[in-house]
C-alpha positions in Angstrom: -163.9 -13.7 19.6 -166.7 -12.9 17.2 -169.9 -14.7 18.0 -169.9 -16.4 14.6 -166.3 -17.6 14.9 -166.3 -21.4 14.8 -163.4 -21.5 17.1 -165.0 -19.8 20.2 -165.1 -23.1 22.1 -161.5 -24.1 21.4 -160.2 -27.0 19.4 -161.9 -30.4 19.3 -158.8 -32.4 18.6 -160.6 -35.8 18.4 -162.8 -34.5 15.6 -159.9 -32.7 13.9 -157.8 -35.9 13.9 -160.8 -37.8 12.5 -161.1 -35.4 9.6 -157.3 -34.9 9.1 -155.3 -38.0 10.3 -152.0 -36.2 9.5 -152.6 -34.2 12.7 -152.5 -37.3 15.0 -148.7 -37.6 15.4 -148.6 -34.1 16.9 -151.4 -34.5 19.4 -150.7 -35.5 23.0 -151.9 -34.8 26.5 -150.9 -31.5 28.0 -150.1 -30.9 31.8 -153.8 -30.3 32.4 -154.7 -33.7 30.9 -156.3 -32.2 27.7 -155.4 -33.1 24.1 -153.2 -30.4 22.5 -150.1 -29.8 20.3 -146.8 -28.1 20.8 -147.6 -24.6 19.5 -143.9 -23.8 19.2 -143.4 -26.6 16.7 -143.8 -25.5 13.1 -144.9 -28.8 11.7 -147.5 -29.2 14.4 -149.1 -25.8 13.8 -149.1 -26.5 10.0 -150.9 -29.8 10.6 -153.4 -28.0 12.9 -154.2 -25.4 10.2 -154.7 -28.2 7.7 -157.0 -29.9 10.0 -159.0 -26.8 10.8 -159.4 -25.9 7.2 -160.5 -29.4 6.3 -162.8 -30.0 9.2 -164.4 -26.5 9.7 -164.2 -25.1 6.2 -164.1 -28.0 3.7 -160.7 -27.1 2.3 -159.3 -30.5 1.1 -155.8 -29.3 0.2 -153.6 -26.7 2.0 -149.8 -26.5 2.1 -147.2 -23.7 2.4 -143.5 -23.7 1.6 -141.0 -24.1 4.4 -140.4 -20.9 6.3 -143.5 -19.1 5.1 -146.1 -17.5 7.4 -148.4 -20.0 9.1 -151.2 -17.8 10.5 -153.4 -18.7 13.5 -156.8 -19.4 11.9 -159.2 -18.2 14.7 -157.9 -14.6 14.6 -158.0 -14.6 10.8 -161.6 -15.8 10.9 -162.5 -12.9 13.3 -161.3 -10.4 10.7 -163.5 -12.0 8.0 -166.6 -12.0 10.3 -166.1 -8.3 11.3 -165.8 -7.4 7.6 -169.1 -9.3 7.0 -170.8 -7.2 9.6 -169.3 -4.0 8.0 -170.9 -5.1 4.6 -174.3 -5.9 6.2 -177.3 -4.1 4.8 -180.2 -3.2 7.0 -183.5 -4.8 5.9 -186.5 -3.8 8.0 -185.3 -4.3 11.7 -182.5 -6.7 10.8 -179.2 -6.5 9.0 -178.5 -8.9 6.2 -174.9 -10.0 5.4 -174.4 -10.2 1.6 -173.3 -13.6 0.4 -172.2 -15.1 -2.9 -169.9 -13.9 -5.6 -171.6 -10.6 -6.0 -169.4 -9.5 -3.2 -165.9 -8.7 -4.6 -163.0 -8.7 -2.1 -159.4 -7.7 -2.5 -156.8 -9.2 -0.2 -153.6 -7.2 -0.2 -150.6 -9.4 0.7 -152.5 -12.6 0.4 -149.4 -14.6 1.1 -148.5 -18.2 0.3 -151.1 -19.3 2.9 -154.0 -17.4 1.2 -156.0 -17.8 4.4 -158.3 -14.8 4.1 -159.7 -15.9 0.7 -160.2 -19.5 1.9 -162.1 -18.4 5.0 -164.1 -15.7 3.2 -165.1 -18.0 0.3 -166.1 -20.9 2.6 -167.9 -18.7 5.1 -169.8 -16.4 2.8 -169.2 -17.4 -0.8 -167.5 -14.1 -1.7 -165.3 -13.6 -4.8 -161.6 -12.8 -4.1 -158.6 -11.3 -5.7 -155.4 -11.9 -3.8 -152.3 -9.7 -4.5 -148.7 -10.2 -3.4 -145.2 -8.9 -4.2 -143.7 -12.4 -3.9 -144.0 -14.7 -7.0 -143.5 -17.8 -4.8 -146.5 -16.7 -2.7 -148.6 -16.1 -5.8 -147.7 -19.5 -7.2 -148.5 -21.3 -4.0 -151.8 -19.5 -3.6 -152.7 -20.6 -7.2 -151.6 -24.2 -6.4 -153.9 -24.3 -3.3 -156.9 -23.2 -5.3 -156.1 -25.5 -8.2 -156.2 -28.4 -5.8 -159.6 -27.3 -4.4 -161.6 -27.4 -7.7 -165.0 -26.7 -6.0 -163.8 -23.1 -5.1 -161.1 -22.5 -7.7 -163.3 -20.2 -9.7 -163.8 -17.8 -6.8 -160.1 -16.7 -6.6 -157.7 -14.9 -8.8 -154.1 -14.1 -7.9 -152.3 -10.9 -9.1 -148.6 -10.2 -8.7 -147.7 -6.7 -7.6 -144.6 -6.0 -9.7 -143.8 -2.7 -7.9 -143.3 -3.2 -4.1 -143.7 0.5 -3.6 -147.3 0.3 -4.7 -150.3 -1.3 -3.0 -153.4 -0.7 -5.1 -151.8 0.7 -8.2 -151.0 -2.1 -10.7 -153.6 -4.4 -9.0 -156.9 -2.6 -9.3 -157.9 -2.3 -12.9 -160.0 0.5 -14.4 -163.1 -1.8 -14.5 -162.7 -3.3 -11.1 -165.1 -2.6 -8.2 -164.4 -4.0 -4.8 -166.8 -4.0 -1.9 -164.0 -4.3 0.6 -160.2 -4.6 0.7 -158.4 -6.6 3.4 -154.8 -6.3 4.6 -152.5 -7.7 7.3 -149.5 -5.3 6.9 -145.9 -6.3 7.6 -145.4 -4.7 11.1 -141.7 -4.7 11.5 -139.3 -2.1 10.0 -136.3 -4.3 9.5 -135.0 -7.9 9.5 -133.4 -7.3 12.9 -136.6 -6.1 14.4 -138.5 -9.0 12.9 -136.0 -11.5 14.3 -136.2 -9.9 17.7 -140.0 -10.2 17.6 -139.7 -13.9 16.6 -137.4 -14.6 19.5 -139.8 -12.9 21.9 -142.7 -15.0 20.7 -140.6 -18.2 21.0 -139.6 -17.3 24.5 -143.2 -16.6 25.5 -144.3 -19.9 24.2 -141.5 -21.7 26.0 -142.3 -19.8 29.2 -146.0 -20.8 29.0 -145.1 -24.5 28.5 -142.7 -24.4 31.4 -145.2 -22.7 33.7 -147.8 -25.3 32.9 -145.3 -28.1 33.6 -143.9 -26.4 36.8 -140.5 -26.1 35.3 -137.8 -23.4 35.2 -138.3 -21.1 32.2 -136.0 -22.0 29.3 -134.3 -19.4 27.1 -133.9 -18.9 23.4 -130.2 -19.6 22.8 -129.6 -19.6 19.1 -130.8 -17.9 15.9 -131.9 -21.2 14.5 -134.3 -21.7 17.4 -135.8 -18.2 16.8 -136.1 -19.0 13.1 -138.0 -22.2 13.8 -141.0 -20.3 15.4 -144.3 -21.8 14.3 -145.6 -18.7 12.6 -142.6 -18.4 10.2 -142.7 -15.6 7.7 -140.7 -14.1 4.8 -139.6 -10.5 4.3 -142.8 -9.3 2.6 -144.9 -11.0 5.2 -143.1 -9.7 8.3 -141.2 -6.4 7.5 -140.9 -3.5 5.1 -139.0 -0.2 5.1 -140.6 2.0 7.7 -142.6 -0.8 9.2 -146.4 -0.8 9.8 -146.6 3.0 10.3 -145.1 3.7 6.8 -147.1 0.9 5.2 -150.3 2.4 6.5 -149.3 5.9 5.3 -148.6 4.5 1.8 -151.9 2.6 1.8 -154.0 5.5 2.9 -152.4 7.9 0.5 -152.8 5.6 -2.4 -156.4 4.7 -1.6 -157.5 8.2 -2.6 -156.8 7.3 -6.2 -159.2 4.4 -6.0 -161.8 6.1 -3.9 -164.7 5.4 -6.4 -163.7 1.8 -7.0 -163.8 0.5 -3.4 -166.7 0.7 -1.0 -164.6 0.1 2.1 -160.9 0.0 2.7 -159.8 -2.0 5.8 -156.5 -3.1 7.4 -155.3 -4.6 10.6 -153.3 -2.3 12.9 -151.1 -4.3 15.2 -149.4 -1.5 17.0 -151.7 0.8 18.9 -149.4 3.8 18.5 -149.8 3.7 14.8 -153.5 4.2 14.9 -153.7 8.0 15.7 -151.2 9.0 12.9 -153.3 6.9 10.4 -156.5 8.5 11.6 -155.0 12.0 11.3 -153.9 11.2 7.7 -157.4 9.9 6.9 -158.8 13.2 8.0 -156.3 15.0 5.9 -157.2 13.1 2.8 -160.9 13.7 3.5 -162.1 10.2 4.0 -165.9 10.5 4.5 -166.2 7.9 7.2 -163.6 6.2 9.5 -164.1 3.4 12.0 -162.0 1.4 14.3 -163.1 -2.2 15.1 -161.5 -3.9 18.1 -161.0 -7.7 18.0 -160.5 -9.4 21.4 -158.8 -12.7 21.6 -158.0 -13.5 25.2 -155.8 -10.6 26.5 -154.8 -9.6 23.0 -156.5 -6.7 21.3 -156.1 -6.2 17.5 -157.6 -3.3 15.7 -159.2 -3.1 12.2 -159.0 0.4 10.7 -161.8 1.0 8.2 -162.4 4.0 5.9 -164.4 5.0 2.8 -164.5 8.1 0.6 -168.1 7.5 -0.4 -171.0 9.4 1.2 -173.8 7.5 3.0 -176.0 8.0 -0.1 -173.3 6.7 -2.4 -172.8 3.7 -0.1 -176.5 2.9 -0.3 -176.5 3.2 -4.1 -173.5 0.9 -4.3 -175.3 -1.7 -2.1 -178.5 -1.4 -4.2 -176.5 -1.9 -7.4 -174.7 -4.9 -6.0 -178.0 -6.5 -5.0 -179.4 -6.1 -8.5 -176.5 -7.8 -10.2 
């Protein structure tokens, strides 16, 4: 993981339980004799997230509705730190990461969990706008920040009324964003999302069985698949055309807001979707395109980054931001 990621050394469950007693009922010794939780249990993972946000990021209140996406925080933190490196400005021989509310960030599909704004605000003090097509997610995001008054002024939620749009209807004519974030829905249908959920549950069950020296169990019912710790609603997990079409829509629409965003970024979960996205970025004449790889164990996730601004325009943008 990223060198600045607080979770590089794993979880200190003793410290987490001390900060967040609600985690304690879910912690027990694993087959290796270490404290852990059952990562296939939704309530346990939610409690772990609450504990991490409290202990490592000073977030006093965090809750999500039943069935909504419960993201693993270490991977989300990695994205934030890589974006911070992207925004870093070279000063003499060193690069300086801009901090504070001069940095304006747009989180597309912020979700009910609103994880990226929480991590970005508490790590770097940035100012966030979070958008979503789901009114329930927007309301929950607002509730989370309303119950964390110390940072409530650093976040604004905007409902996307047209699910066919990504930036249009969210970015106003006077808005300027240093960077946009997005974790796109990566399935093309409910059936595909359900199959993916079942695979994750089976993998978690297999890992538990292997550690305990038991025969591998199977996922036998839909309800078991639906109970997977990560959860997720339609807008969070799938959309028509899946990740590939979502990326196409995002890139195409980003042209219209080329002068209002310094950097556009998005996660790309499926490696095969990267080349078509890069080809489209060349077609729409993005001035600079990067791919940042994030490594978490054996898993590799990619951040696709692009801008329509020249290097000189990027420097002017940074200079103007520093003078605000």
